[in-house]
C-alpha positions, 0 to 999 in steps of 0.5 A: 361200300365201307358200311357193307364191308362193316356188315360183313365183318360183324357177321363172320365175327358173330358167326365165329363166335358160335364155336366159344359158346358153352353147354349148360348155359343157363335158359334164356329169359326174354325176348328181344321184341326189336326191329331194325328200324330206329324211331326218328328223333323225339318219338317213343314208344312204350309197350307190355312184353311177355316171354315164357321158356321152359323154366322162366318167364318174364314179364315187363313194361319197356319204353323206347325213344329216338335220340337222333343220327338213327340212334334209339335208346331202350329201357325195361323193368319187370318180373321174372316168374320161376316155373319151379314153385320151390324157386323163388321169382325175381326181378328183371331190368335192362337197357339197350343202345341201337344204331340203324346202319342201313335204312330201307328205300325204293333202292335198299331192300332192308333195314339193318341195325346194331344193338348193344344191351345190358340185362340183369336179373335178380333170383333167389337173391343172386343176380344173373347179368347179360351183355349182349350185342345183336345184328338185326334185319327187317323189312317192312310190307305196307298193308294200306296207304295210311301207314299199316304195315307188317315188318319181319325181323330176324337177328344174331346175337352174341350174350355174355352171362355173369353173376353169382347165379351161375357157377361159371361165366358163359358165352351164347349165341342166339338166333331170333326172329319175329313179327311186327304188326302195325294195327292202327297208326300208333299201336303194334303187336308183336310175336317172336321166337328166340333159340340158343341154349334153349328156346322161348317164345313171346308176344307183346303190344306197344303204343306210338307217341 
């Protein structure tokens, strides 16, 4: 009961924060590519992801690791590509920590997780950093008895942007949704859209080991 009350409070805070978002925020630089289901302790995933926006594109590998007690950590590093040839490209780095509050069972229809992340990009010799907090919902649908499945997911995210690349610090509210398709017991493909101040789309593949 306490978990459900906590979830209701978090959702209320996130929705209320919509009214604090500012216009003229910089375009989003990458998708999230994360479901609410945490990896088992000692399990790991590695993948490559691509996001496409109106102004910026990003391409990066990411590694995720289950650290136990329903916690999962992720790290990424890659490239940010400017659509405008007059602007230089940049680099992207990020980390995040996810905690799964609710696990899907026969009596519980969804997974629910909270994710705290930090991304930083260097563009044209300046940096823009993003501290973000997300609430993520997902549900898995088994396709066969050998573990192949589809997992649609949605998330609500509040992010704070700051850095020398920006004229002012900014607060954004973003909504993202996607689909993770487990093609084999170890290989997954992902598709995601994310929208807020701007809209981006992305694809990725990852392996579990």
